C-alpha positions as CSV (number, residue, x, y, z in Angstrom):
1,M,11.1,20.0,8.7
2,S,9.4,20.5,5.7
3,D,5.6,20.0,4.5
4,K,6.7,19.9,1.5
5,T,7.3,16.3,0.9
6,P,4.6,15.5,-2.8
7,K,1.0,14.0,-0.7
8,S,1.0,11.3,-4.0
9,R,3.2,9.0,-2.8
10,G,2.1,6.2,-1.2
11,L,2.7,4.9,2.2
12,G,5.2,2.2,2.5
13,R,6.1,2.8,-1.3
14,G,9.9,1.5,-1.3
15,L,10.5,0.6,2.2
16,S,11.4,-2.6,1.2
17,A,14.1,-1.1,-0.1
18,L,15.1,1.6,2.2
19,M,14.6,-1.3,4.6
20,A,17.7,-3.5,3.4
21,D,20.0,-0.8,4.1
22,I,19.3,-1.0,7.5
23,G,19.7,-4.7,8.2
24,P,18.8,-6.8,11.4
25,A,19.5,-4.5,15.3
26,E,23.0,-4.4,16.0
27,D,23.0,-6.8,20.0
28,A,26.0,-6.6,21.7
29,A,25.6,-9.8,23.3
30,A,24.7,-11.0,19.6
31,P,27.4,-13.2,17.8
32,E,29.7,-11.4,15.1
33,T,28.3,-11.3,12.4
34,P,29.5,-9.5,8.6
35,A,29.9,-6.3,8.3
36,R,27.6,-4.3,5.9
37,R,29.7,-2.4,3.9
38,A,29.9,1.7,4.5
39,E,29.5,3.8,1.8
40,T,32.2,6.5,3.9
41,T,33.4,7.3,7.6
42,V,32.1,10.4,9.1
43,P,33.1,12.3,12.1
44,L,30.6,11.8,14.8
45,D,30.8,15.6,15.5
46,R,29.3,16.1,11.8
47,I,26.5,14.1,13.0
48,V,22.9,14.8,14.1
49,P,20.4,13.1,15.8
50,N,16.7,13.4,13.4
51,P,14.7,15.8,15.5
52,D,11.1,13.5,14.7
53,Q,13.0,10.8,16.1
54,P,10.2,9.0,17.8
55,R,12.1,7.4,20.4
56,R,12.9,9.7,23.2
57,R,14.8,7.5,25.9
58,F,17.1,5.6,25.5
59,A,17.7,2.9,28.1
60,E,21.7,3.3,30.0
61,E,22.5,-0.1,30.8
62,E,22.0,-0.7,27.2
63,L,24.1,1.8,25.7
64,E,26.7,1.4,28.2
65,E,26.6,-2.8,26.6
66,L,26.5,-1.3,23.6
67,A,29.7,1.2,23.9
68,R,31.4,-2.0,25.3
69,S,30.5,-4.2,22.5
70,I,31.8,-1.3,20.2
71,K,34.8,-0.6,21.5
72,A,35.9,-4.1,21.7
73,R,34.5,-5.3,18.1
74,G,33.5,-1.6,16.1
75,I,30.5,-0.9,14.7
76,L,28.9,-3.6,12.8
77,Q,26.1,-1.9,11.1
78,P,26.2,0.8,9.2
79,L,24.6,4.3,10.6
80,I,21.7,5.4,7.7
81,V,22.3,9.2,7.8
82,R,21.6,12.0,5.1
83,P,22.5,15.0,3.7
84,D,20.9,17.8,6.8
85,P,18.6,19.8,5.1
86,A,19.2,22.5,7.0
87,R,23.2,22.3,7.6
88,E,25.4,22.1,4.8
89,G,28.4,19.6,5.6
90,Q,26.7,17.8,8.1
91,Y,24.6,14.8,8.5
92,Q,20.9,13.9,10.1
93,I,20.7,10.2,11.5
94,V,17.8,8.3,9.6
95,A,18.8,4.9,11.4
96,G,21.3,4.0,14.1
97,E,20.4,6.5,16.9
98,R,21.4,3.7,19.5
99,R,24.7,3.2,18.1
100,W,25.7,7.3,17.6
101,R,24.8,7.5,21.1
102,A,27.1,4.4,22.1
103,S,30.1,5.2,19.8
104,Q,30.5,9.0,21.8
105,R,30.4,6.6,25.3
106,A,33.2,5.0,23.4
107,Q,35.1,7.5,22.2
108,L,34.8,7.0,18.8
109,H,36.4,10.1,16.2
110,D,34.6,8.8,13.0
111,V,31.7,6.6,12.2
112,P,31.2,4.2,9.2
113,V,28.0,5.1,7.1
114,I,25.5,4.9,4.5
115,V,24.4,8.0,3.0
116,R,21.1,8.0,1.4
117,D,19.0,11.1,-0.8
118,L,15.6,10.9,1.9
119,N,13.2,12.6,1.4
120,D,11.1,14.0,4.8
121,L,8.3,11.1,4.9
122,E,10.8,8.8,3.9
123,V,13.0,9.3,6.6
124,L,10.1,9.1,9.4
125,E,8.9,6.0,8.0
126,V,12.2,4.6,8.5
127,A,12.7,5.7,12.3
128,I,9.4,4.8,13.4
129,I,9.5,1.4,11.9
130,E,13.0,0.4,12.7
131,N,12.0,1.2,16.3
132,I,9.1,-1.0,16.5
133,Q,10.7,-4.0,14.6
134,R,14.2,-3.5,16.8
135,A,13.7,-2.0,20.2
136,D,9.1,-1.8,21.1
137,L,8.4,2.0,21.3
138,N,6.6,2.6,24.4
139,P,2.8,3.1,23.7
140,V,2.8,6.8,23.8
141,E,6.2,6.9,21.2
142,E,4.5,4.1,19.2
143,A,1.4,6.2,18.8
144,A,3.4,9.6,18.7
145,G,5.5,8.3,15.7
146,Y,1.7,7.3,14.1
147,R,0.3,10.5,14.6
148,Q,3.1,12.1,12.8
149,L,2.8,10.4,9.6
150,L,-0.6,11.0,10.0
151,E,-1.4,14.6,10.5
152,R,1.9,15.3,9.0
153,F,1.9,13.9,5.2
154,G,-1.9,13.3,5.3
155,H,-2.0,10.1,5.1
156,T,-5.4,8.2,6.4
157,Q,-5.1,5.0,9.5
158,D,-6.2,2.3,6.2
159,Q,-2.5,3.0,4.4
160,L,-0.8,3.5,7.8
161,A,-2.0,-0.1,8.8
162,E,-1.4,-1.4,6.0
163,A,2.5,-0.5,5.7
164,L,3.5,-0.9,8.6
165,G,1.5,-4.5,9.0
166,K,-1.0,-3.7,11.8
167,S,-4.3,-3.7,11.8
168,R,-6.5,-0.3,11.7
169,S,-7.9,-0.5,15.3
170,H,-4.7,-0.7,16.8
171,I,-3.3,2.2,14.8
172,A,-6.4,4.1,16.5
173,N,-5.9,2.6,20.0
174,A,-2.5,3.6,19.8
175,I,-3.4,7.2,18.6
176,R,-6.0,8.0,21.5
177,L,-3.6,7.2,24.4
178,L,-2.5,11.1,23.3
179,K,-5.9,12.5,24.9
180,L,-4.8,11.0,28.1
181,P,-2.8,13.9,30.5
182,E,0.8,14.4,30.2
183,E,1.1,12.6,33.8
184,V,-0.9,9.6,33.0
185,Q,1.6,9.4,29.6
186,S,3.9,10.1,31.5
187,L,3.9,6.8,33.5
188,V,3.2,5.0,30.7
189,R,6.3,6.0,29.1
190,E,8.2,5.0,32.5
191,G,6.5,1.0,32.3
192,Q,4.3,1.7,35.1
193,L,1.4,1.5,33.6
194,S,0.6,-0.8,30.0
195,A,-1.2,0.3,27.2
196,G,-3.8,-1.8,28.4
197,H,-4.3,0.2,31.5
198,A,-4.1,3.7,29.9
199,R,-7.1,2.8,27.3
200,A,-9.5,2.6,30.7
201,L,-8.8,5.3,31.6
202,I,-9.4,7.5,28.7
203,T,-13.1,7.7,29.3
204,V,-13.0,8.7,32.7
205,S,-13.3,12.0,34.0
206,D,-10.0,12.3,35.9
207,P,-7.8,10.0,34.5
208,A,-4.4,11.1,36.5
209,A,-6.2,10.6,39.9
210,I,-7.1,7.0,38.5
211,A,-3.5,6.5,37.5
212,R,-1.8,7.1,40.5
213,Q,-4.6,4.3,42.3
214,V,-3.6,2.0,39.9
215,V,0.6,2.4,40.6
216,A,0.6,2.6,43.7
217,R,-1.8,-0.3,44.3
218,A,-0.2,-2.3,41.6
219,L,-4.0,-3.0,40.1
220,S,-4.1,-5.7,36.7
221,V,-5.7,-4.0,33.6
222,R,-9.2,-6.1,34.9
223,E,-8.7,-4.1,37.9
224,T,-8.0,-1.2,36.8
225,E,-11.4,-1.6,34.0
226,A,-13.7,-2.6,37.5
227,L,-12.3,0.8,39.1
228,V,-13.1,2.8,35.9
229,R,-16.7,1.8,36.3
230,K,-16.8,2.3,39.8
231,A,-15.4,6.0,39.1
232,A,-18.4,5.8,36.4
233,Q,-21.3,5.2,38.8
234,E,-20.2,7.5,41.5
235,D,-19.8,9.9,38.8
236,D,-23.3,9.9,37.7
237,G,-24.3,9.9,41.4
238,G,-24.7,6.4,41.4
239,T,-27.7,6.5,39.5
240,R,-26.3,3.8,36.9
241,P,-28.2,0.8,37.0
242,R,-26.5,-2.0,39.1
243,K,-27.2,-4.5,36.4
244,R,-26.3,-3.0,33.5
245,S,-23.0,-2.3,35.2
246,A,-22.2,-6.2,35.9
247,R,-23.8,-7.3,32.4
248,A,-20.9,-5.1,31.2
249,A,-18.4,-6.9,33.4
250,D,-19.7,-10.4,32.0
251,K,-19.1,-9.6,28.2
252,D,-17.2,-12.3,26.8
253,A,-13.2,-11.4,25.3
254,D,-15.0,-11.2,21.4
255,T,-17.5,-8.8,22.4
256,R,-15.1,-6.5,24.5
257,A,-12.6,-6.7,21.7
258,L,-15.0,-5.6,18.9
259,E,-16.2,-3.4,21.2
260,G,-12.8,-2.0,20.9
261,D,-12.4,-1.9,16.8
262,L,-15.7,0.0,16.6
263,S,-14.7,2.4,20.2
264,A,-11.3,3.0,17.4
265,M,-12.9,3.2,14.5
266,L,-15.7,6.0,15.6
267,D,-13.2,7.6,17.9
268,T,-15.6,7.4,20.9
269,K,-17.0,4.8,23.4
270,V,-19.3,2.0,21.9
271,S,-20.9,-0.6,23.5
272,I,-22.8,-3.8,22.4
273,E,-25.6,-4.8,24.7
274,H,-26.5,-8.1,23.2
275,E,-29.2,-10.1,25.0
276,P,-28.6,-14.1,26.2
277,G,-29.5,-16.7,24.7
278,G,-31.0,-14.8,21.7
279,E,-29.7,-12.7,18.3
280,R,-30.7,-9.7,19.6
281,G,-29.3,-6.8,21.5
282,R,-28.4,-3.1,21.3
283,L,-25.5,-0.6,19.7
284,V,-24.7,1.8,21.9
285,I,-22.6,5.0,20.5
286,Q,-22.0,7.8,22.8
287,Y,-21.0,11.2,21.6
288,N,-20.2,14.9,23.9
289,S,-21.2,17.6,22.0
290,L,-23.8,18.2,18.9
291,E,-19.8,18.8,17.1
292,K,-18.9,15.2,17.6
293,L,-22.8,13.7,17.2
294,D,-22.3,15.9,13.5
295,E,-19.0,13.9,13.0
296,L,-20.5,10.4,13.9
297,C,-23.6,11.3,11.8
298,N,-20.7,12.2,8.9
299,R,-18.8,8.9,9.3
300,L,-21.8,6.6,9.6
301,S,-23.3,8.2,6.1
302,G,-19.9,7.3,4.3
303,G,-19.4,11.2,3.7
Protein backbone atom coordinates (compact mmCIF):
# COMPACT_ATOMS: atom_id res chain seq x y z
CA MET A 1 0.00 0.00 0.00
CA SER A 2 1.06 3.56 -0.58
CA ASP A 3 2.28 5.73 2.25
CA LYS A 4 0.98 8.90 0.59
CA THR A 5 -2.08 9.23 2.77
CA PRO A 6 -2.29 12.88 3.89
CA LYS A 7 -0.91 13.29 7.41
CA SER A 8 -3.32 16.09 8.21
CA ARG A 9 -6.31 13.77 8.36
CA GLY A 10 -7.30 13.24 11.99
CA LEU A 11 -7.30 9.62 13.08
CA GLY A 12 -10.82 8.29 13.49
CA ARG A 13 -12.52 11.12 11.58
CA GLY A 14 -15.48 9.70 9.67
CA LEU A 15 -15.27 6.30 11.37
CA SER A 16 -18.93 6.41 12.38
CA ALA A 17 -19.89 6.55 8.71
CA LEU A 18 -17.49 3.73 7.84
CA MET A 19 -18.67 1.50 10.69
CA ALA A 20 -22.32 2.15 9.81
CA ASP A 21 -21.67 0.21 6.61
CA ILE A 22 -20.14 -2.70 8.49
CA GLY A 23 -23.04 -3.30 10.88
CA PRO A 24 -23.23 -6.13 13.43
CA ALA A 25 -21.09 -9.24 13.18
CA GLU A 26 -22.44 -12.14 11.19
CA ASP A 27 -22.83 -15.14 13.47
CA ALA A 28 -23.88 -18.59 12.32
CA ALA A 29 -25.70 -19.16 15.62
CA ALA A 30 -27.50 -15.80 15.70
CA PRO A 31 -31.19 -15.48 14.79
CA GLU A 32 -31.85 -14.34 11.24
CA THR A 33 -31.90 -10.57 10.79
CA PRO A 34 -32.77 -8.44 7.75
CA ALA A 35 -29.88 -8.41 5.30
CA ARG A 36 -28.14 -5.12 4.60
CA ARG A 37 -28.71 -4.15 0.96
CA ALA A 38 -25.67 -4.81 -1.20
CA GLU A 39 -24.76 -2.50 -4.04
CA THR A 40 -23.69 -5.33 -6.33
CA THR A 41 -22.37 -8.88 -6.44
CA VAL A 42 -18.79 -9.74 -7.39
CA PRO A 43 -17.22 -13.10 -8.35
CA LEU A 44 -15.14 -14.52 -5.51
CA ASP A 45 -12.08 -14.82 -7.74
CA ARG A 46 -12.07 -11.04 -8.29
CA ILE A 47 -11.75 -10.33 -4.55
CA VAL A 48 -8.44 -10.41 -2.69
CA PRO A 49 -7.71 -10.02 1.05
CA ASN A 50 -6.28 -6.85 2.50
CA PRO A 51 -2.50 -7.49 2.85
CA ASP A 52 -2.47 -5.33 6.00
CA GLN A 53 -5.30 -7.23 7.68
CA PRO A 54 -4.24 -7.46 11.34
CA ARG A 55 -5.93 -10.85 11.85
CA ARG A 56 -3.61 -13.63 10.71
CA ARG A 57 -5.34 -16.67 12.24
CA PHE A 58 -8.88 -17.85 11.51
CA ALA A 59 -10.30 -20.66 13.63
CA GLU A 60 -11.11 -23.68 11.46
CA GLU A 61 -14.21 -24.66 13.45
CA GLU A 62 -15.66 -21.14 13.22
CA LEU A 63 -15.04 -20.99 9.46
CA GLU A 64 -16.73 -24.37 8.94
CA GLU A 65 -19.71 -23.31 11.05
CA LEU A 66 -20.08 -20.06 9.11
CA ALA A 67 -19.73 -21.92 5.79
CA ARG A 68 -22.62 -24.21 6.76
CA SER A 69 -24.70 -21.18 7.71
CA ILE A 70 -23.92 -19.46 4.40
CA LYS A 71 -24.93 -22.58 2.48
CA ALA A 72 -28.26 -22.61 4.31
CA ARG A 73 -29.08 -18.89 4.52
CA GLY A 74 -26.69 -17.05 2.23
CA ILE A 75 -24.56 -14.06 3.31
CA LEU A 76 -26.62 -11.76 5.53
CA GLN A 77 -24.05 -8.96 5.69
CA PRO A 78 -22.31 -7.96 2.43
CA LEU A 79 -18.56 -7.57 2.34
CA ILE A 80 -17.14 -4.05 2.29
CA VAL A 81 -14.60 -3.75 -0.53
CA ARG A 82 -12.71 -1.09 -2.42
CA PRO A 83 -11.22 -1.12 -5.94
CA ASP A 84 -7.83 -2.83 -5.64
CA PRO A 85 -5.20 -0.07 -6.03
CA ALA A 86 -2.73 -2.55 -7.56
CA ARG A 87 -4.95 -4.58 -9.93
CA GLU A 88 -7.56 -3.12 -12.26
CA GLY A 89 -10.90 -4.92 -12.18
CA GLN A 90 -10.14 -6.53 -8.81
CA TYR A 91 -11.46 -5.62 -5.37
CA GLN A 92 -9.72 -5.59 -2.01
CA ILE A 93 -11.52 -6.57 1.19
CA VAL A 94 -12.00 -3.78 3.70
CA ALA A 95 -14.24 -5.75 6.08
CA GLY A 96 -15.49 -9.31 5.89
CA GLU A 97 -12.49 -11.55 5.18
CA ARG A 98 -13.97 -14.24 7.44
CA ARG A 99 -17.15 -14.26 5.34
CA TRP A 100 -15.06 -14.36 2.15
CA ARG A 101 -13.12 -17.41 3.38
CA ALA A 102 -16.30 -19.17 4.50
CA SER A 103 -17.96 -18.41 1.13
CA GLN A 104 -15.11 -20.20 -0.62
CA ARG A 105 -15.76 -23.26 1.54
CA ALA A 106 -19.46 -22.99 0.78
CA GLN A 107 -18.51 -23.02 -2.94
CA LEU A 108 -20.26 -19.76 -3.79
CA HIS A 109 -19.41 -18.13 -7.10
CA ASP A 110 -20.51 -14.58 -6.29
CA VAL A 111 -20.85 -12.62 -3.05
CA PRO A 112 -22.76 -9.42 -2.22
CA VAL A 113 -20.55 -6.40 -1.67
CA ILE A 114 -20.69 -2.71 -0.86
CA VAL A 115 -18.00 -0.85 -2.81
CA ARG A 116 -16.37 2.12 -1.09
CA ASP A 117 -13.58 4.39 -2.33
CA LEU A 118 -11.40 4.41 0.80
CA ASN A 119 -7.82 5.48 1.30
CA ASP A 120 -5.17 3.31 2.96
CA LEU A 121 -5.61 4.80 6.41
CA GLU A 122 -9.39 4.32 6.40
CA VAL A 123 -8.97 0.69 5.28
CA LEU A 124 -6.51 -0.01 8.07
CA GLU A 125 -8.67 1.75 10.67
CA VAL A 126 -11.73 -0.27 9.72
CA ALA A 127 -9.80 -3.57 9.62
CA ILE A 128 -8.37 -3.03 13.10
CA ILE A 129 -11.56 -1.73 14.68
CA GLU A 130 -13.76 -4.40 13.11
CA ASN A 131 -11.57 -7.16 14.49
CA ILE A 132 -11.21 -5.61 17.94
CA GLN A 133 -14.97 -5.08 18.25
CA ARG A 134 -16.08 -8.37 16.79
CA ALA A 135 -13.80 -11.32 17.30
CA ASP A 136 -11.05 -10.09 19.64
CA LEU A 137 -7.66 -10.15 18.03
CA ASN A 138 -5.09 -12.02 20.06
CA PRO A 139 -2.84 -9.56 21.94
CA VAL A 140 0.03 -9.78 19.43
CA GLU A 141 -2.24 -9.16 16.43
CA GLU A 142 -3.84 -6.25 18.27
CA ALA A 143 -0.42 -4.78 19.05
CA ALA A 144 0.71 -5.19 15.43
CA GLY A 145 -2.39 -3.33 14.26
CA TYR A 146 -1.72 -0.46 16.64
CA ARG A 147 1.91 -0.26 15.52
CA GLN A 148 0.84 -0.09 11.88
CA LEU A 149 -1.33 2.93 12.60
CA LEU A 150 1.40 4.62 14.61
CA GLU A 151 4.42 3.97 12.41
CA ARG A 152 2.94 4.03 8.90
CA PHE A 153 0.71 7.04 9.33
CA GLY A 154 2.52 9.09 11.96
CA HIS A 155 -0.25 9.30 14.54
CA THR A 156 0.36 9.54 18.27
CA GLN A 157 -0.71 7.06 20.93
CA ASP A 158 -3.06 9.72 22.33
CA GLN A 159 -4.85 10.08 18.99
CA LEU A 160 -5.09 6.33 18.58
CA ALA A 161 -6.41 5.83 22.10
CA GLU A 162 -9.10 8.47 21.59
CA ALA A 163 -10.21 7.04 18.22
CA LEU A 164 -10.41 3.45 19.49
CA GLY A 165 -11.86 4.17 22.92
CA LYS A 166 -8.82 2.72 24.71
CA SER A 167 -6.54 4.20 27.35
CA ARG A 168 -3.13 5.41 26.27
CA SER A 169 -1.49 2.95 28.67
CA HIS A 170 -3.44 0.08 27.06
CA ILE A 171 -2.04 1.03 23.64
CA ALA A 172 1.50 1.42 24.98
CA ASN A 173 1.42 -1.83 26.97
CA ALA A 174 0.07 -3.72 23.96
CA ILE A 175 2.85 -2.45 21.68
CA ARG A 176 5.52 -3.42 24.23
CA LEU A 177 4.60 -7.08 23.59
CA LEU A 178 6.17 -6.77 20.14
CA LYS A 179 9.60 -6.42 21.80
CA LEU A 180 9.37 -10.05 22.93
CA PRO A 181 11.13 -12.80 20.92
CA GLU A 182 9.11 -14.44 18.16
CA GLU A 183 8.91 -17.69 20.17
CA VAL A 184 7.10 -15.88 22.99
CA GLN A 185 4.85 -13.95 20.60
CA SER A 186 3.90 -17.25 18.97
CA LEU A 187 2.84 -18.68 22.36
CA VAL A 188 0.63 -15.60 22.87
CA ARG A 189 -0.89 -15.95 19.39
CA GLU A 190 -1.68 -19.61 20.10
CA GLY A 191 -3.34 -18.75 23.41
CA GLN A 192 -0.78 -20.58 25.56
CA LEU A 193 0.25 -17.31 27.20
CA SER A 194 -2.01 -14.39 28.10
CA ALA A 195 -1.10 -10.73 27.63
CA GLY A 196 -0.54 -10.56 31.40
CA HIS A 197 1.98 -13.41 31.24
CA ALA A 198 3.73 -11.78 28.28
CA ARG A 199 3.99 -8.35 29.95
CA ALA A 200 5.66 -9.96 32.95
CA LEU A 201 8.36 -11.41 30.66
CA ILE A 202 9.34 -8.15 28.94
CA THR A 203 12.03 -7.20 31.46
CA VAL A 204 13.80 -10.58 31.84
CA SER A 205 17.06 -11.38 30.06
CA ASP A 206 15.76 -14.63 28.50
CA PRO A 207 11.98 -14.30 28.01
CA ALA A 208 11.73 -17.46 25.87
CA ALA A 209 13.24 -19.70 28.57
CA ILE A 210 10.90 -18.33 31.23
CA ALA A 211 7.94 -18.61 28.85
CA ARG A 212 8.64 -22.31 28.29
CA GLN A 213 8.61 -22.85 32.06
CA VAL A 214 5.34 -20.94 32.42
CA VAL A 215 3.63 -23.05 29.75
CA ALA A 216 5.06 -26.37 30.98
CA ARG A 217 4.00 -25.68 34.59
CA ALA A 218 0.73 -23.89 33.68
CA LEU A 219 1.67 -20.96 35.93
CA SER A 220 -0.70 -18.10 36.71
CA VAL A 221 0.26 -14.49 35.98
CA ARG A 222 1.09 -13.92 39.67
CA GLU A 223 3.27 -17.06 39.72
CA THR A 224 4.96 -15.89 36.53
CA GLU A 225 5.75 -12.53 38.13
CA ALA A 226 7.32 -14.36 41.09
CA LEU A 227 9.40 -16.49 38.70
CA VAL A 228 10.54 -13.34 36.90
CA ARG A 229 11.62 -11.73 40.20
CA LYS A 230 13.59 -14.86 41.07
CA ALA A 231 15.27 -14.86 37.65
CA ALA A 232 16.15 -11.17 38.03
CA GLN A 233 17.73 -11.86 41.41
CA GLU A 234 19.79 -14.69 39.91
CA ASP A 235 20.88 -12.38 37.07
CA ASP A 236 22.15 -9.96 39.73
CA GLY A 237 24.23 -12.74 41.27
CA GLY A 238 21.97 -12.92 44.29
CA THR A 239 22.99 -9.44 45.43
CA ARG A 240 19.53 -7.87 45.20
CA PRO A 241 18.25 -7.16 48.74
CA ARG A 242 15.58 -9.69 49.74
CA LYS A 243 13.76 -7.08 51.81
CA ARG A 244 13.20 -4.89 48.79
CA SER A 245 11.90 -7.84 46.70
CA ALA A 246 9.46 -8.78 49.43
CA ARG A 247 8.22 -5.20 49.68
CA ALA A 248 7.68 -5.09 45.90
CA ALA A 249 5.64 -8.30 46.09
CA ASP A 250 3.40 -6.71 48.75
CA LYS A 251 2.43 -3.69 46.67
CA ASP A 252 -1.28 -3.10 46.35
CA ALA A 253 -3.08 -3.36 43.03
CA ASP A 254 -3.41 0.42 42.62
CA THR A 255 0.34 0.94 43.01
CA ARG A 256 1.13 -1.83 40.53
CA ALA A 257 -1.39 -0.36 38.07
CA LEU A 258 0.20 3.09 38.42
CA GLU A 259 3.65 1.55 37.85
CA GLY A 260 2.27 -0.08 34.71
CA ASP A 261 0.84 3.20 33.41
CA LEU A 262 4.10 5.07 34.03
CA SER A 263 6.17 2.26 32.51
CA ALA A 264 3.97 2.32 29.41
CA MET A 265 4.15 6.11 29.16
CA LEU A 266 7.95 6.22 29.45
CA ASP A 267 8.58 2.89 27.68
CA THR A 268 10.85 1.65 30.46
CA LYS A 269 10.55 0.00 33.86
CA VAL A 270 9.26 2.29 36.63
CA SER A 271 9.07 1.35 40.30
CA ILE A 272 7.13 3.14 43.06
CA GLU A 273 8.49 2.52 46.57
CA HIS A 274 6.07 4.06 49.04
CA GLU A 275 6.94 4.21 52.72
CA PRO A 276 4.27 2.33 54.72
CA GLY A 277 2.12 4.59 56.89
CA GLY A 278 3.42 7.81 55.41
CA GLU A 279 3.24 10.01 52.34
CA ARG A 280 6.87 9.74 51.29
CA GLY A 281 8.55 7.36 48.87
CA ARG A 282 10.72 7.01 45.82
CA LEU A 283 9.97 6.87 42.12
CA VAL A 284 12.68 4.85 40.35
CA ILE A 285 12.98 5.09 36.55
CA GLN A 286 15.37 2.60 34.97
CA TYR A 287 17.36 2.97 31.75
CA ASN A 288 19.80 0.62 30.03
CA SER A 289 21.74 3.03 27.82
CA LEU A 290 22.76 6.67 27.62
CA GLU A 291 20.58 6.98 24.52
CA LYS A 292 17.58 5.83 26.57
CA LEU A 293 18.51 8.32 29.31
CA ASP A 294 18.56 11.12 26.71
CA GLU A 295 15.12 10.04 25.48
CA LEU A 296 13.75 10.00 29.04
CA CYS A 297 15.13 13.45 29.79
CA ASN A 298 13.53 14.70 26.60
CA ARG A 299 10.13 13.28 27.53
CA LEU A 300 10.23 14.50 31.13
CA SER A 301 11.25 18.00 30.06
CA GLY A 302 8.46 18.15 27.48
CA GLY A 303 10.89 18.15 24.57
